BADREN-980971 format. One record per residue: residue in one letter; x, z, y of N, C-alpha, C in turn. Coordinates in steps of 0.02 Angstrom, whole numbers, padded with zeros to 5 digits, always signed. Atoms other than C-alpha are relative to their C-alpha. Example, Ala and Ser with C-alpha at 12.3 -4.5 7.8 and 13.67 -1.06 7.14 Angstrom:
A+00045+00000-00059+00615+00390-00225+00045+00000+00060S-00042-00003-00059+00684+00357-00053-00039+00037+00055
***
This chain:
M+00068+00004+00029-09381+04759+11493-00041+00060+00024K+00041-00054-00027-09525+04860+11568-00045+00030-00054I+00036-00035+00052-09579+04976+11428-00042+00056+00032N+00040-00057-00022-09719+05104+11453+00039+00064-00014K-00043-00059+00009-09608+05256+11481-00039+00061-00026N+00039-00056+00025-09752+05372+11439+00002+00006-00076L-00006-00003+00073-09728+05325+11257+00054+00048-00023Y-00054-00045+00018-09567+05424+11258-00023+00072+00000S+00026-00068-00004-09669+05580+11299-00038+00020-00063L+00037-00015+00061-09760+05565+11133+00044+00036-00052E-00046-00035+00045-09604+05630+11044+00001+00073+00020N+00011-00070-00018-09649+05814+11044+00019+00045-00058P-00018-00044+00055-09566+05950+10940-00058+00045-00023N+00059-00040+00017-09730+06047+10945-00056-00047-00021S+00047+00051+00021-09827+05922+10843-00016+00006-00075F+00016+00003+00071-09913+05892+10676+00056-00033-00039Y-00056+00033+00034-09766+05779+10635+00054+00050-00018T-00051-00051+00014-09646+05926+10648-00022+00045-00058A+00026-00043+00054-09757+06034+10538+00003-00037-00067T-00001+00040+00061-09774+05895+10409+00071-00009-00026S-00070+00008+00020-09586+05868+10408+00027+00064-00032K-00023-00064+00027-09553+06053+10378-00029+00012-00070I+00032-00009+00065-09677+06057+10235+00032-00046-00052R-00031+00049+00046-09602+05900+10157+00070+00023-00021E-00067-00024+00015-09425+05970+10169-00001+00060-00047Y+00005-00059+00043-09478+06134+10090-00017-00020-00072K+00020+00022+00067-09564+06046+09945+00057-00037-00036E-00056+00035+00031-09411+05936+09916+00052+00049-00027K-00048-00050+00022-09302+06091+09902-00027+00044-00056H+00032-00043+00051-09428+06182+09790-00053-00040-00036P+00048+00047+00030-09510+06043+09687-00047+00031-00051S+00042-00030+00051-09580+06160+09554-00046+00054+00028N+00041-00053-00030-09661+06283+09676-00066-00028+00024K+00067+00020-00022-09845+06278+09722-00011+00022+00072V+00013-00014-00071-09870+06265+09909-00075-00011+00012L+00072+00003-00013-10049+06301+09963-00012-00009+00075S+00012+00014-00071-10121+06236+10126-00066+00029+00024L+00058-00021-00038-10240+06326+10242-00003-00039+00066G-00003+00039-00061-10197+06199+10375-00033-00067-00006I+00023+00068+00014-10276+06048+10295-00059-00019+00045G+00055+00027-00039-10384+05943+10410-00037-00053-00039D+00032+00049+00044-10428+05826+10268-00053+00035-00042V+00050-00029+00045-10577+05851+10154+00026+00002-00071S-00024-00006+00069-10559+05898+09971-00051-00025-00051F+00049+00029+00046-10720+05826+09896+00003-00077+00005P+00001+00074-00002-10729+05641+09848-00065-00025+00031I+00062+00029-00027-10860+05522+09917-00056+00009-00051A+00059-00010+00044-11036+05542+09847-00007-00057-00049K+00006+00049+00054-11078+05450+09687-00040-00062+00023Y+00041+00056-00023-11213+05343+09769+00040-00043+00050V-00041+00037-00047-11093+05295+09909+00052-00042-00037K-00049+00036+00041-10961+05248+09781-00032-00062-00032K+00035+00055+00032-11088+05139+09690-00010-00058+00048K+00014+00052-00050-11135+05044+09848+00064-00034+00025M-00063+00029-00022-10954+05020+09900+00029-00046-00054I-00023+00044+00054-10910+04948+09729-00039-00065+00001E+00041+00060-00006-11055+04828+09748+00025-00044+00057A-00026+00038-00058-10985+04779+09918+00066-00035-00016V-00064+00030+00020-10813+04748+09844-00014-00062-00044K+00018+00056+00044-10890+04637+09710-00029-00058+00041R+00029+00051-00043-10987+04546+09845+00056-00038+00037E-00056+00031-00036-10826+04514+09941+00043-00044-00046A-00039+00038+00049-10749+04444+09781-00042-00056-00032S+00045+00051+00028-10893+04322+09752-00018-00052+00053K+00024+00051-00047-10980+04175+09834-00040+00031+00057E+00038-00035-00052-11078+04304+09935+00046+00034+00051Y-00050-00029-00046-10919+04349+10030-00027+00006+00071V+00028-00015-00066-10964+04429+10197+00051-00007+00056G-00052+00005-00052-10802+04446+10297-00005+00055+00051Y-00001-00050-00053-10799+04534+10465-00063+00043-00002G+00056-00047+00001-10909+04687+10483-00037+00005+00065N+00034+00004-00064-10980+04637+10654+00038+00040+00052Y-00038-00032-00054-10899+04681+10820-00024+00071+00015Y+00027-00065-00020-11016+04826+10857-00023+00042-00060G+00024-00034+00060-11056+04874+10678-00059-00037-00031L+00056+00032+00033-11178+04811+10549-00066+00025+00029Y+00063-00018-00029-11353+04808+10618-00035+00054-00042E+00034-00047+00044-11421+04901+10466+00029+00071+00007L-00031-00065-00008-11295+05041+10489-00017+00031+00068R+00017-00025-00066-11325+05057+10675-00073+00023+00003K+00070-00020+00003-11512+05064+10641-00007+00066-00037A+00004-00063+00038-11486+05201+10511+00026+00059+00042I-00026-00052-00045-11381+05300+10635-00052+00018+00052R+00052-00011-00050-11516+05278+10767-00059+00039-00031D+00060-00029+00030-11659+05323+10649+00012+00072-00024N-00015-00066+00027-11571+05476+10576+00025+00049+00052E-00034-00046-00045-11477+05547+10725-00014-00011+00074Y+00008+00016-00071-11518+05460+10890-00065-00038+00013Q+00065+00033-00004-11703+05420+10889-00018-00020+00072D+00017+00014-00070-11710+05420+11080+00044-00055+00031F-00046+00051-00025-11582+05279+11095-00018-00069-00028D+00005+00068+00026-11581+05091+11075+00059-00013-00047I-00054+00018+00046-11478+05016+10935+00060-00028+00039E-00053+00030-00039-11378+04923+11068+00044+00052+00035E-00040-00053-00030-11314+05091+11133+00047+00033-00050I-00039-00030+00054-11232+05131+10966+00054-00049-00024Y-00057+00041+00021-11060+05066+10914+00032+00032-00062V-00035-00024+00060-10974+05080+10745+00073-00021+00005S-00072+00013-00006-10785+05092+10737+00036+00025-00063D-00040-00017+00060-10643+05140+10619+00034+00068+00006G-00028-00068-00003-10610+05321+10666-00004+00029+00070T+00008-00032-00065-10642+05445+10806+00068+00010+00034K-00067-00005-00031-10455+05467+10832+00014-00063+00041T-00007+00063-00037-10453+05284+10883-00048-00002+00059D+00051+00005-00052-10615+05296+10982+00015+00044+00060S-00013-00046-00056-10561+05447+11085+00055-00025+00046G-00050+00032-00043-10416+05343+11150-00024-00065+00030S+00021+00067-00024-10491+05169+11162-00055+00004+00052I+00054-00006-00049-10640+05233+11261+00028+00005+00071L-00031-00005-00067-10518+05262+11405+00008-00068+00032E-00003+00067-00028-10512+05073+11426-00060-00014+00046M+00058+00008-00042-10680+05093+11510+00015+00018+00073F-00012-00028-00066-10600+05179+11660+00059-00031+00035D-00052+00030-00041-10491+05119+11802+00066+00036-00008K-00067-00026+00011-10303+05148+11806+00014+00065+00037D-00013-00060-00039-10310+05286+11938-00051+00055-00014V+00050-00050+00018-10445+05388+11849+00033+00068-00010S-00025-00068+00011-10422+05578+11846-00036+00031-00059I+00028-00023+00064-10448+05659+11675+00015+00074-00009A-00007-00072+00014-10476+05843+11633-00002+00011-00075I-00004-00016+00071-10425+05909+11462+00007+00075-00008P-00006-00072+00009-10457+06090+11409+00064+00019-00036D-00060-00027+00032-10307+06194+11358-00018+00066-00034P-00031+00047+00047-10285+06218+11210-00046-00057-00018T+00040+00060+00015-10341+06049+11145+00029-00036-00061Y-00023+00046+00051-10330+05924+11004+00048-00049+00032P-00052+00038-00036-10168+05830+11048-00016-00074+00012I+00012+00071-00008-10241+05655+11029-00026-00018+00069Y+00026+00015-00067-10329+05669+11198+00057-00010+00049I-00058+00005-00044-10166+05698+11289+00041-00063-00017N-00040+00058+00021-10073+05567+11187-00034-00066+00018S+00037+00061-00019-10210+05439+11222+00011-00014+00074C-00011+00009-00072-10191+05468+11409+00071-00026+00013L-00069+00022-00009-10002+05449+11396+00009-00073-00021S-00008+00068+00027-10013+05290+11291-00030-00052+00047L+00034+00048-00044-10131+05209+11416+00015+00012+00073S-00023-00014-00069-10041+05276+11571-00056+00025+00044K+00054-00031-00038-10191+05378+11627+00022+00070+00023N-00018-00066-00027-10172+05533+11736-00047+00054-00028Y+00041-00055+00026-10230+05695+11657+00027+00067+00025E-00020-00069-00015-10226+05881+11697-00033+00046-00051L+00029-00051+00045-10252+06030+11582-00039+00050+00041I+00041-00049-00035-10391+06147+11634-00006+00063-00042D+00001-00064+00034-10408+06331+11591-00064+00011-00040S+00057-00025+00038-10523+06411+11463-00004+00075+00010D+00006-00073-00006-10591+06587+11463+00031+00034-00061D-00031-00038+00055-10536+06724+11342-00028-00019-00068S+00030+00022+00063-10653+06652+11210+00013-00074-00013F-00020+00070+00007-10578+06477+11232-00057-00049+00014V+00050+00045-00026-10730+06404+11317+00028-00029+00066P-00030+00029-00061-10667+06280+11451-00040+00018+00063L+00031-00020-00062-10701+06337+11629-00014-00060+00045I+00018+00053-00047-10789+06227+11756+00053-00002+00056P-00051+00003-00052-10653+06166+11877-00030+00001+00070N+00023-00001-00070-10664+06189+12065+00025-00061+00038K-00022+00062-00031-10603+06012+12098-00031-00058-00038H+00030+00059+00029-10656+05835+12057+00042-00029-00056Y-00030+00041+00053-10618+05745+11894-00049-00056-00015D+00042+00057+00017-10682+05575+11841-00023+00002-00073V+00013-00001+00073-10675+05606+11653+00019+00069-00026I-00014-00065+00031-10683+05766+11550-00006-00008-00076Y+00003-00003+00073-10642+05783+11365-00029+00068-00020L+00027-00061+00030-10750+05911+11275-00007-00011-00075C+00006+00004+00073-10748+05947+11088-00040+00060-00025S+00042-00054+00027-10887+06047+11005-00038-00026-00061P-00042-00057+00013-10880+06115+10874+00074-00017+00012N-00065+00014-00029-10706+06134+10941+00057+00001-00051N-00064-00001+00035-10539+06090+10865+00053+00012+00054P-00013-00044+00057-10439+06204+10863-00042+00063-00006S+00027-00068-00002-10547+06355+10910-00057+00012-00049G+00056-00010+00045-10692+06324+10791-00064+00022+00034L+00059-00020-00037-10816+06366+10928-00050-00057+00006S+00052+00048-00016-10982+06278+10948-00031+00024+00066Y+00021-00021-00066-11030+06281+11132-00076+00008+00003T+00071-00014-00007-11200+06350+11183-00033-00049+00047Y+00038+00043-00046-11337+06261+11277+00020+00013+00072E-00016-00019-00069-11296+06358+11436+00069-00025+00020Q-00068+00022-00015-11110+06317+11425+00002-00076+00011L+00001+00073-00008-11143+06131+11401-00041-00022+00060E+00041+00016-00058-11278+06130+11533+00041+00004+00064R-00043-00006-00059-11150+06189+11661+00045-00061+00007W-00044+00058-00002-11036+06045+11614-00039-00063+00018V+00041+00058-00017-11176+05917+11624-00016+00000+00075K+00015-00005-00071-11224+05981+11797+00062-00017+00042Y-00063+00016-00035-11040+05971+11851+00012-00075-00001A-00013+00071+00006-11023+05794+11785-00046-00042+00044I+00048+00037-00042-11181+05733+11873+00018+00009+00074K-00018-00013-00069-11128+05817+12035+00062-00040+00021E-00063+00034-00015-10954+05739+12027+00000-00074-00019K+00004+00068+00025-11015+05573+11956+00056-00014-00051A-00052+00002+00052-10899+05605+11809-00031-00017-00067I+00021+00016+00068-10908+05555+11626+00031+00051-00048I-00023-00044+00053-10896+05678+11481+00011-00041-00063I-00012+00028+00067-10813+05612+11323-00008+00058-00049Y+00020-00057+00041-10896+05725+11195+00016-00013-00073D-00023+00007+00069-10804+05737+11029-00043+00046-00043N+00051-00038+00037-10941+05791+10908+00007-00012-00076V-00009+00021+00070-10864+05749+10738-00016+00055-00050Y+00013-00055+00046-10897+05922+10664-00072+00025+00005N+00069-00022-00011-11082+05928+10707-00035+00020-00064C+00033-00015+00064-11129+05935+10522+00009+00072-00021F-00012-00069+00018-11062+06113+10515-00043+00048+00040I+00040-00043-00044-11181+06179+10648-00065+00019-00036S+00060-00025+00033-11320+06288+10578-00057+00009+00050N+00054-00018-00046-11417+06350+10729+00019-00013+00073G-00022+00013-00069-11332+06277+10883-00018-00069+00024I+00010+00066-00030-11324+06120+10989+00036-00052-00041K-00030+00050+00043-11294+05972+10874+00021-00063+00037S-00017+00059-00041-11281+05842+11013-00004+00019+00073I+00003-00014-00071-11242+05849+11197-00063-00029+00032Y+00060+00030-00028-11397+05742+11223-00061+00045-00006E+00053-00051-00002-11502+05896+11188-00003+00032+00069I-00002-00027-00067-11451+05947+11364-00034-00049+00048K+00035+00042-00048-11562+05882+11503+00050-00040+00043D-00039+00046-00041-11487+05732+11595+00068-00019-00029A-00065+00016+00029-11338+05718+11476+00009-00075-00010K-00006+00073+00008-11378+05533+11450+00030-00032+00063R-00026+00028-00062-11327+05507+11631+00076+00009+00007C-00070-00017-00012-11150+05573+11605+00043+00007-00063A-00039-00016+00060-11096+05585+11422+00003-00058-00050I-00011+00044+00057-11023+05475+11286+00015+00044-00060E-00009-00044+00058-11036+05555+11114+00033-00037-00057L-00038+00028+00056-10914+05523+10971-00017+00038-00064R+00012-00031+00066-10955+05555+10788+00037-00040-00054S-00040+00031+00053-10877+05513+10620-00032+00015-00068F+00019-00012+00069-10913+05498+10434+00055+00037-00039S-00058-00029+00035-10745+05579+10393-00016+00066-00034K+00012-00066+00029-10800+05759+10368-00067+00004-00035T+00065-00002+00033-10980+05723+10320+00003-00036-00067A+00003+00042+00060-10959+05583+10193+00067-00007-00036S-00067+00002+00030-10776+05615+10145+00034-00068+00012F-00027+00066-00018-10720+05457+10236+00068+00004+00034T-00065-00007-00035-10551+05523+10296+00048-00056-00020G-00044+00054+00022-10464+05389+10192-00034-00068+00002I+00036+00063-00001-10597+05256+10216-00008-00026+00072R+00001+00013-00072-10614+05263+10407-00063-00035+00023C+00059+00028-00032-10782+05238+10488-00028+00053+00047S+00025-00046-00051-10848+05316+10648-00052-00035+00042Y+00049+00030-00045-10977+05287+10782-00003+00040+00065Y+00006-00034-00064-11011+05328+10963-00058-00030+00038V+00059+00019-00038-11152+05317+11089+00019-00006+00074I-00007+00010-00073-11143+05245+11265-00070-00012+00028P+00069+00007-00025-11312+05277+11349-00005-00051+00056N+00012+00049-00054-11384+05142+11460-00004+00035+00068E+00006-00037-00063-11415+05277+11591+00068+00016+00031L-00067-00018-00025-11227+05303+11609+00016-00038+00064E-00011+00042-00059-11209+05159+11730-00031-00068-00014K+00034+00064+00009-11301+04997+11758+00046-00053-00031D-00035+00055+00034-11244+04859+11639+00064+00021-00036I-00064-00019+00032-11101+04964+11566+00003-00022-00072N-00001+00023+00069-11153+04922+11388+00010-00075-00005K-00010+00073-00002-11160+04738+11432+00075-00015+00003Y-00071+00015-00009-10979+04741+11489+00042+00032-00055W-00037-00030+00055-10922+04860+11352-00005-00044-00062R+00005+00046+00056-10987+04736+11225+00049-00058+00008Y-00050+00052-00013-10880+04602+11308+00070+00026-00019R-00065-00031+00015-10731+04720+11296+00010+00006-00076T-00005-00011+00073-10768+04758+11112+00014-00065-00036I-00013+00065+00031-10775+04574+11066+00073-00021+00011S-00069+00019-00017-10606+04551+11152+00052+00041-00036R-00051-00046+00024-10520+04702+11075-00009+00025-00072F+00016-00030+00064-10601+04739+10907-00040-00048-00042N+00036+00045+00045-10658+04638+10757-00049+00035-00045G+00048-00037+00040-10767+04774+10685+00033+00041-00054A-00024-00043+00055-10745+04912+10557-00007-00038-00066S+00002+00030+00066-10719+04868+10375-00072-00007-00026Y+00067+00012+00028-10874+04791+10298-00014+00048-00058I+00009-00043+00059-10847+04892+10138-00011+00073+00022A+00009-00068-00026-10828+05055+10236-00070+00008+00029Q+00066-00005-00032-10987+05018+10333-00057+00001-00052V+00050-00002+00053-11085+04985+10174-00003+00071-00030G-00002-00069+00024-11027+05155+10112-00032+00048+00050A+00029-00043-00052-11073+05236+10278-00076-00005+00000L+00072+00009+00003-11247+05161+10267-00030+00037-00060A+00024-00034+00060-11266+05228+10090-00001+00075+00007S-00003-00073-00009-11222+05403+10151-00065+00029+00029F+00064-00023-00027-11394+05411+10235-00054+00002-00054N+00047-00002+00055-11481+05387+10067-00010+00072-00024H+00016-00069+00019-11568+05544+10003+00043+00025-00059K-00042-00020+00057-11464+05543+09843+00069+00021+00025A-00066-00017-00027-11301+05541+09941-00004+00062+00043K+00007-00058-00045-11364+05667+10070-00001+00065-00039K+00004-00061+00041-11401+05793+09934+00070+00023-00021E-00069-00016+00021-11221+05784+09869+00043+00019+00060I-00040-00013-00060-11146+05779+10044-00015+00069+00028N+00019-00065-00026-11244+05931+10103+00026+00057-00044K-00027-00050+00046-11190+06026+09948+00075+00011+00014N-00071-00005-00014-11007+05987+09988+00012+00038+00066I-00008-00033-00065-11026+06041+10170-00014+00074-00006Q+00015-00071+00009-11104+06204+10114+00059+00037-00032V-00060-00031+00029-10949+06239+10008+00052+00012+00054Y-00047-00009-00055-10839+06211+10161-00021+00058+00046K+00025-00054-00042-10951+06328+10261+00009+00068-00034D-00012-00062+00038-10941+06460+10124+00074+00019+00001N-00072-00013-00005-10752+06441+10124+00017+00031+00067A-00014-00024-00067-10751+06469+10312-00021+00073+00007L+00024-00069-00004-10856+06627+10297+00046+00047-00039Y-00047-00040+00040-10740+06691+10160+00064+00013+00040L-00061-00007-00040-10587+06659+10269-00010+00047+00059L+00016-00042-00057-10670+06740+10419-00001+00074-00020N+00005-00070+00022-10710+06899+10323+00067+00027-00023E-00064-00024+00027-10541+06909+10237+00051+00013+00055F-00047-00011-00055-10438+06888+10396-00021+00060+00042K+00023-00059-00037-10547+07016+10485+00017+00065-00036K-00017-00059+00040-10520+07139+10343+00074+00019+00009L-00072-00012-00010-10333+07119+10373+00018+00016+00072G-00011-00023-00068-10355+07165+10555+00014-00055+00051Y-00012+00055-00046-10343+06992+10634-00061-00011+00046E+00053+00022-00045-10445+06938+10786-00013-00074-00015V+00017+00068+00023-10537+06780+10733-00055-00030+00043I+00051+00040-00035-10633+06648+10831-00018-00058-00045G+00021+00058+00039-10736+06511+10748-00018+00019-00071G+00015-00011+00071-10774+06489+10564-00073+00006-00017V+00072-00006+00013-10963+06496+10584-00034-00068+00001D+00029+00067-00007-11014+06323+10645+00053-00055-00002A-00055+00048+00003-10850+06234+10610+00045+00016-00059P-00045-00013+00057-10721+06215+10471+00065+00034+00021Y-00062-00029-00025-10585+06292+10581-00008+00071+00024L-00004-00068-00025-10537+06471+10621+00063+00005+00043W-00053-00007-00049-10428+06514+10771+00018+00074+00001I-00017-00069+00017-10333+06673+10732+00059+00024+00042K-00052-00028-00044-10230+06783+10848+00055+00032-00043I-00058-00028+00035-10055+06825+10785+00008+00073+00021K+00001-00071-00016-10039+07014+10775+00069+00034-00005N-00066-00032+00009-09853+07044+10743+00051-00021+00052G-00046+00017-00054-09779+06973+10904+00041-00063-00011L-00037+00061+00013-09710+06816+10823-00030-00058+00040S+00027+00062-00026-09727+06644+10901-00035-00036-00057S+00037+00034+00052-09839+06523+10809+00046-00039-00047W-00047+00033+00045-09690+06425+10742+00035+00050-00045E-00032-00052+00042-09608+06586+10681-00048+00022-00055L+00048-00019+00052-09768+06632+10590-00007-00057-00051F+00004+00057+00045-09779+06456+10518+00058+00002-00050D-00059-00002+00044-09601+06471+10450-00003+00058-00049L+00005-00058+00044-09633+06645+10381-00049-00013-00057F+00051+00013+00052-09792+06593+10290+00024-00053-00049L-00024+00053+00044-09710+06435+10222+00055+00024-00046N-00060-00018+00038-09545+06509+10166-00008+00063-00042K+00008-00062+00036-09604+06680+10109-00061+00000-00046L+00062-00001+00038-09782+06650+10049-00018-00068-00031E+00016+00069+00020-09782+06461+10020-00073-00017+00015V+00066+00013-00026-09941+06451+10122+00008-00036+00068V-00005+00040-00061-09966+06322+10260-00057+00018+00048I+00049-00007-00054-10055+06363+10424+00022-00048+00056V-00018+00043-00056-10057+06263+10586+00019+00043+00060P-00020-00039-00059-09956+06339+10730-00040-00019+00062G+00044+00012-00056-10064+06358+10884+00031-00039+00057I-00032+00035-00056-09934+06286+11002-00007-00075-00005I+00012+00071+00008-09969+06114+10930-00058-00022+00046F+00058+00015-00041-10130+06123+11032+00011+00017+00073G-00016-00016-00069-10041+06175+11192+00033+00069+00006N-00037-00062-00009-09936+06317+11261-00044+00062-00004K+00045-00058+00001-10087+06431+11278-00023+00017-00071G+00017-00014+00070-10107+06421+11089+00055+00034-00038D-00059-00025+00036-09938+06496+11048-00009+00069-00031K+00013-00066+00029-10011+06667+11010-00051-00003-00056Y+00052+00010+00050-10131+06592+10884+00023-00048-00055F-00009+00051+00051-10136+06493+10723-00068-00022-00024R+00063+00027+00024-10271+06382+10649+00001-00006-00076V+00009+00013+00071-10334+06382+10471-00063-00039-00010S+00055+00045+00014-10457+06265+10389-00035+00020-00065S+00039-00014+00060-10596+06286+10262-00012-00062-00043L+00014+00064+00032-10588+06105+10203+00036-00010-00067G-00036+00005+00063-10473+06138+10055-00044+00020-00059K+00036-00022+00060-10523+06180+09877-00008+00075+00001T+00015-00072-00002-10604+06351+09860+00052+00040-00040K-00049-00035+00043-10484+06401+09720+00066+00008+00037D-00064-00003-00036-10331+06360+09827-00005+00046+00061I+00009-00044-00058-10402+06448+09979+00003+00073-00021K+00000-00070+00023-10432+06608+09881+00069+00021-00024E-00068-00017+00022-10259+06600+09803+00046+00011+00060A-00040-00007-00060-10180+06575+09974-00015+00066+00035M+00018-00063-00032-10277+06722+10046+00026+00059-00040G-00029-00053+00042-10220+06827+09898+00073+00012+00016R-00071-00007-00018-10039+06792+09942+00008+00035+00068I-00003-00030-00067-10070+06837+10125-00018+00074-00004R+00022-00070+00007-10162+06997+10075+00055+00043-00030R-00054-00039+00033-10023+07055+09959+00058+00010+00047Y-00055-00006-00049-09894+07019+10093-00016+00053+00053E+00020-00048-00052-09991+07117+10224+00001+00071-00027E+00003-00067+00030-10015+07263+10106+00070+00028-00015S-00068-00023+00015-09828+07269+10070+00038+00021+00062L-00035-00016-00062-09781+07292+10253-00003+00075+00015
***
């Protein structure tokens, strides 16, 4: 039987699965102990009240004679229009697609490209990009970043480049000048940038979309999600933009592909996503995001006080922190879990160049974050 052998490469000891298994095993051995997570990538606030109301109405509709069924191949027209009107005014509705999660989208978008495509992925990186390439038998190479973890422009040709800003894991939001260099490279090489922009809601004074860069419509596909904005991590709804300028008729053929491969995101999830643009919901959502931003600033200041070198935490929910005691990232993970009962994410999960770092998140509850930092502070002071 001819199995895709690349699937076997997905079994990686340096993975979120390994970290989750270690945490589960520790909790099973110490069921009465309180383990606090600074590694959480999930949100801690529930969906907004107005969103909840509209989703309940949608459920009732589905249980009545008004039953709707599929949520449209490309997304409900009303939702796509709201996305266009609120975030992409310079685009046509037909350039916007609704899906069921950016994790899915960042992999399925590779179906747009031929089998011998060459793909560049910055190192360190969110592992899903690499795993998507492996699953679909696409060729990829890791490219270097500078000392601040900004990916360097390569001196060779690539057809596709993954960029994530605000970045996971580094927490950096790339500047106009940095993104402009990538857009110029992509146009020169006739390449496509897959721009993972799911944390854009955390940006205060930076570039919120790659389409703010001149000519980016000619070379970039942008991915966004309701997960971190509207607390949809458990509901699953995302969206992405494929500009008509990318290539003649590409949207025409991508719509054919979508009809063949996707039946649309959940109708109920899309109704909730649409409700998240309502002013009542926005007020609650923005308040939640501000709490996450305040948590990030608190973590940034606290780790700096303890003498750590910290990147990120300003325009993103993640902080990328250099290990200062010579341990590997897995050794630090084990120390924090077993000694402090605090969870962090070992940097090696994001690639070998991350092994001297660990990632923490501001998406948890403020009370738990402060208690976890208290444990770390007391430990540091006892050394």
